[in-house]
N, C-alpha and C positions, 0 to 999 in steps of 0.2 A: 812860350817854352817850344822849342823846333823839335819834333820829337823823330822825322829822320827830314831828309834831303829829296824834295819832291825832284829836281833835276836828275837825280840817282835813276828814277825810275824811266826808262825807256823799253817799252813794248816792242818785241819784233813787227818788220812787217809781214810777214808769212805766218797772219793771225785766223786762219779757215785752219781745221784740224780733221782729215780724211784720211780712213785708212789705217790710221795711227801715226800720221804726219803732216806735219805743218804745212799750210801751203799757201803763196801768195796768189789771192785774187785776182781775177780777170776783169772782174764789173769795173762800178765806181770806185772813185776813189774819195774817205772823208776825212776830214781832218776833225781830230779826238779832242777834246779841249779839258784840260782839267777845271772843273766847274768854278774850284778855291780860288782861282785867282785868273781866269781866261787863257791861260798860257797852254802852249801845243802842248799834249800827252805825245802823241804819236801818228803816225798816218795810217790809214784801216784803209787796205784794197778786200772792198766785196767781191763774193764769187760774182760769177756770171750763171746764167742760167742751166747754161752746160755742164758747170761746175755742180751748183747744186744737185741736177739731174744725177750727176755722178757720185756724189754724198749720198743720195738717199739708194742707189742702185748696191753702193759699196757696202752699206748699213744693211739691207737686204740681204745678199749674199754672206756676211760675216754673220749675221743672225742664226744664219741656217748651217755654213759647213763648220761655223767654228761649235756648232752641237751648244749656243749659248742657251736655248730656248728650252732643248732638249736634257741641259746637263740635270748631273743629280743637283737635286732641289739644295742641299747641303753645301754644295761643291761652288754654286753661284752664291751662298751666301757668305761662306769665307774670303771668296773676292772680293765683294761688296765692302765686308767688314774691313780688309787688308788696305781697300781705297780709301776708308774714311781715316784708317790710321794714319793713312801718308798725307792727307789732306790735315789734321792736324800737327805733323809734324812739319809740313811746309808752311807756317805759320811766319817765318820769317821773310820768306818773297810773298805769301799770297794776301798778309794782313797788309801791307805799306802798297801792294797791288790794287787793291781791290779800295782802300779808303785813297789814294790819289786821284784815281781815275771818277769816283762818286761822288755822293752826298753824304757820304758815312763816315764819320769821323775814326780816327785811328783807334781811340780808347773803343767805340761804340764796336768795330770790327773785331778788335783782340777779345772781346769779353762776351761779345754775342753772337755776331755775324760767323765766325770761322769755326769755334765749339758747335754752333746750331748746324749747320749744313754736315758737319761730318757726322752727329748724331742723329741727324734724320736720316742718313744714307744707313747707318747700323740699324733705327728703328725700321726701316722698311726693307733690309736685308733678312731680318729676323722672319718675316712673314715669307719667304721662298718655301721653306720646307712648315708649313701652319697650315696651309691653304690648300689645298686640290681639288673640291670638291663635296658633294654629300650622296648619301644613299637615298633614295625616295621611298615614300611609303606606298605601297601598292600591293596587290592582292596579289597570294603567296605562290599562284604561277608564272609572277614576274620579276624579274631582278630590276630597278630601272635608278639609274645613276645621271649623275651629274660631271662633268669633267673642267677643270680651267684650263685655257690655253692661252700665250700670248697672241696678243693682235700682229706679231709680225714688227713693224716699223712705226713706231710713234712720232710725230712730228711735233715739235715743242717751240714756242717762242716766247718767250724769257722779257720783264720790262727790266727798268734801269733802276728803277727805284733800290731793290734790294739784290743784284746782279748774284750773289753765291747762294742766298737764301733762295730764292725763287726758282733758278736751277736746280739745287737740290730737290724741294717740290716736285720737280718734274722726272727727275733722272731716279731718285730713289724707286718710287713703286713699280716705274714703268722695266729699269733690270731687271729688279726682284725677279718682276711676274714672267722674266725671262724675253723682254722685247729688245730691240735696238732703239737708239732715239739717233735722230739728226735736232740737234738744236740749233735755233737761230736766236742768239743775245742782240739786246737792244745796240744800234748803232752809235749809242753816246756812252755806253758802257761796254763794250764789246771784249775785253781782253782778260780778265780773271777767270772767264768759264774755260778759255783755252790752257790754262793751266790746269784745272779742274781735268781736262780730258787727256794731259799729259801724263798725270798721276793717275786716270783710272788706265793707263796701259803698261804704266810701272807698276800697277798692282797686280797686273796679268788679266786685266780683262780684256777680251779678244780686241786686235785692232780694228776699228769701223764698226764696233757695235755701239762706241758713242762716239758722232763726227759733229763737228761745228764748221756751221755756217754763216759768214757775215754778210749783212747787206741790208736795206731800207725793208720797212713791212709792204710797199707798195708793189715790189717788184719781187724780191727776194723772199718774203714771208708769205706774199700770195704764193709764187710758183709752188713753196714748200708745200701749203695747205692744199693745192689742188694736185699734186703730183699723185700717179695712179696709182702706187706704193704705200704710200702713206696711210694706212690703215683706221690710225686715231689723231687725234689735236689736240693738244691741251697749250692754251694760252693764259696766259693775264695781262691785263691793258684796259683798255676805255671801252666804254660800252659801243660804242660808234663800229670799232675796230672789229669786237666780236661778233656783233651782229653781222657784217659783211663775211667774217669767218664760217660764220654759221651757213649762211647763203652757199659760201662755195662750198662746204663742208655735204651740203645739198646736194649741190648739183654734178659734184665731182664722185659722187659714192654712191647712197648716202654714207655718210662713215661718221662714227660720233665724235664727240668733243666734250673735254671740258672746260670750261671758262669762267675764270674769275674778272668780273668785271669793275665798274664804276661803284664807289658807294658815297654816301650823304650821312654819316651814320652819326644817330642823335645820343645825347647824356644826359639823358634825366638826374636832374638833382632835385628830391622832394626835402621838405622843411624839416623831417625827422632824422634827415641822415648828418653825419659826423661832417661838418662843414667844410671843414681844416682838409680833412685825409679827400673829401671828396673833389676839392677844389683843386688839390695839388694832381690828383691823376686824371683831372680834364685838362690840367693846362699839359700834362705831360702827354697827354694823348692827341694832340694836336702840333704839338713841336717837336716833338718826335721825328727825325729826320727831318724836320723843318718841313712839317705838315705831309712829306711824299710819303701817305703811307696808305694804301689802298683800303684801310680801314679805320682812319684816322677819324677819331669822334670832332665831325666838326661842325657839328649843332649842338649848342647849350642849349638846354630846356631845363628850366630853374623854376620853384616854386616863389610865385610873390614876394612870398616873407623871406626869404632866403636869398632874393636876387641881390639885393645891394651888397650884402657881405659875401657872396659869391665873385661877383665883379670886382670887388675891392682887391680880393685875394688875389684873383688871375690876373688884375692891372700889374698888381708887385712882382710876381710869377714871369710875366711878361717879360717886364722891366730889366730884370735879375738875370736873363741870357747873357753871356758874351757871346757874339757871332764871331767865327773866326773861318782858317784856313782847316781842311779836316787832317793835316800835319802838327798844328797844334795843340800842346797837351791843355792848355787853358779854354777849349773851344768847348763851350757846352749845346751850340746849334750851328749847324753848317751850314753850305751853301744848296740853294736851288740849281738844280740840276745843267740849266742851260740858261743864256739871255733869253729865249722863244719863250720858255715855262716861265721866266719870272715877269715877261711882258704879261701873258694870259692872267697869272695870277693878278697883276696891279690893273690891270683891265678891268676884272670882275669889281675888283675892290672902290676904284675910281668911279665906274658907273653907279655901283650901291650908292655911295657918298653922293653922289649928283640928284640921286633919287630921295636923298631926305637922311640917309643912314650916320649915324655917327661913328665914328673910329675913338671909342674909348681909349685905346693905346693903338700904337701904331699907326698902318695905314700907308704905308712909302717904302720904297725902295731903300734899304739902310744903304747908307754910304760906308766903302770897304778901303783901306790902302791897299789892299790885296787888287782890287777890281774886278774881285769876283763877283759873282750872282747871288746877291745876299738880299731876303725880304724882313721886314721887322716884324716880329710875331703882333698879330692884328685882332683884335677885337671890337665886331662891329654890332651895335644897337640900333633900335629903330628902325626896323625893314617890316615890309609886308610881307605875308605867307610867300608871294610870288614872286619876292626878288629873287634873281639870277643868282646871287650870294648865298641865299637859304636852299634853293632847288639845285642849283647845278655842282658838279663836284669842283672844288677849286685847285685841290693838289697841292696845296702851301699851307704856311703856318696860318690861317685866317680861320679865327671861330664866330661866329654869329650868336647871338644871345637873344632867344623868346623867354616869355615868362608865361605861367601858366598858373589856373585860380584851383584846379582839382584834378585828379586823375584821368580821368575821361579826357577832359582838355589835353595833357599830357602825354594820352597816348597817342591819341586824333594828331597833334602835329607831329609826335614821332612817326607815324604813319605815312605823312602827309608828302611825300617824293615819289618818284618812279623807284629810286632804289630800294633795297633790302639786304646791305651785305652784314652790319654788324650793329649794336646798341648797347650803350650802359646805362644801367638802373643805379642810382645812389642810395640806398632807404636801410637804416633799422628794423623796418616793417616785414619780419618774413612772407607773409600775407601780402602785402602790397609787391614784394621781390616776383612770386611766383602769378600773382596775376599778370603783373609784366612779360612774363617770361611769356606767356601764353598769348598775352595780347599784340605784342611788338610783331611786325611784319619785317622779320631777321633772321640770316641765316645763323648767327651766334649771338647771344646776348650775355653780356656781360655785368656780375652784380657785385657793389662796391669793390670792383676793381674793373680795368681797362686795358685791355691788348692782350696777344697770345701769349699761350706758355711754352714751356717745354713740353706739354702733354701732348706728345705726339698722335697720338691716338683719338683726340677730338677733331673730326672734319672740320675743315671749315668750308666756306661757299656761300653764293649767296642767293637771294629771291626776287623777282620782279626781276628789272632791268639790271640787277648785281649779279647776273651769269647762272649757268647751270652746272650742274655735277659736283664733287668735290673733290679739295686736296687733302692731304693727310688724312691719317685714321686707317681704320679697314678699308674704307669706302674708296679710297684714293687706291688701291693696292687691287682690289676688285673692278675699280674701273679701270683698269690697265689688264684688264684680261677680256678674253672672249668664253661663252660658258657652252658646252655641246651638249645635250643630252641623250643617253643610252637605254635599252630598251631591250632586257632580251628574255624571251620565253623561255621558260623551265621545262 
């Protein structure tokens, strides 16, 4: 059943947003395709470097001239809350716009992405008047204290997999702390964040405090990171790009950066777990958004006594999915974002199979009457620990399975990649669960669940090559502030 007509969504050519106005870019032209059927969604005109510089300069001027950074904190909080209200009220525009241009189904955007985006803004708005510094313990003849101040302009680069949600992660803490933001979305999913910027101005947030520039990562993204007025960078994406950004920040600052990068997250299922519940969680953690989630649980580590039952349950769950367009109400798993990403996924799978891996289910492109980019939910078994499918981020609905004999082997396998973003543990033994939390080299460990909740107070971020710094939580707000020390002789 078609929930809306995709042809009715025609984004405007003016997709840059600078100083409160939509602007047609003077840079490269991109054809933005609908992942669900490969049809043209719209043409994107990227900014050129001169427009990028204008956006940054405009943001710096707006942040100071409007008094945004020095505003009475509760005033800033009220404007951000009003913005969140407008986002929720704009569902009839934002929901189909997000769904048609991304891999997110209409049902997922309506039920989770949009309310989550608004609530994320509200959560960080509350920090505006809750933290300003601390009095230090000094000798009686001195008064020592710290103050927090905004950096000025933060450069943010958001990924394509959850466009609205990832934008909110960056905008919420940065704006609440009094910064201006210049955001570059992915050229694959460029349009919905422009609507966020329009709504910000409608809410009364000063024009220029939130600017959007469009373009590729290699030119506009790099120029944004390197601009001398960008005081901090926030990025979500691949480890390779994150390394390049960190190097650029070192050379042009040095300036701080928050980087949420790749993941190869293990899900450990012990024999004492509720296997029906654990299998359902494991299946959802790799098929949600067709596996295009940085924390996707892409490695199943299952006790040898439970392996057969868990694999059988996963096979049934995978084969029950109905692949289809994001605007079909019956779809349970949407498309891969692009043909290029699909080719990357399939290449890894086919090389693993050529090396002896077994595709228990799936293992190939899904044939779709819509001619979109779809991949079968895939379970791969029989690989060595050093296989590319086990070690590398696939970013698709591909789950590798390995078995273990005891706890020590499970933890060693779990920690056996260069990534450390997240991990899942399924067990009814609380002591084992606590040992796992301590033993696993991951920024987040979920026990008897998998995936983020609406608990915005919990920070997220990785270890090892999965990044530095934290999104969400108090840590994200404080990471958007610079700290000044004052010492007064009495």
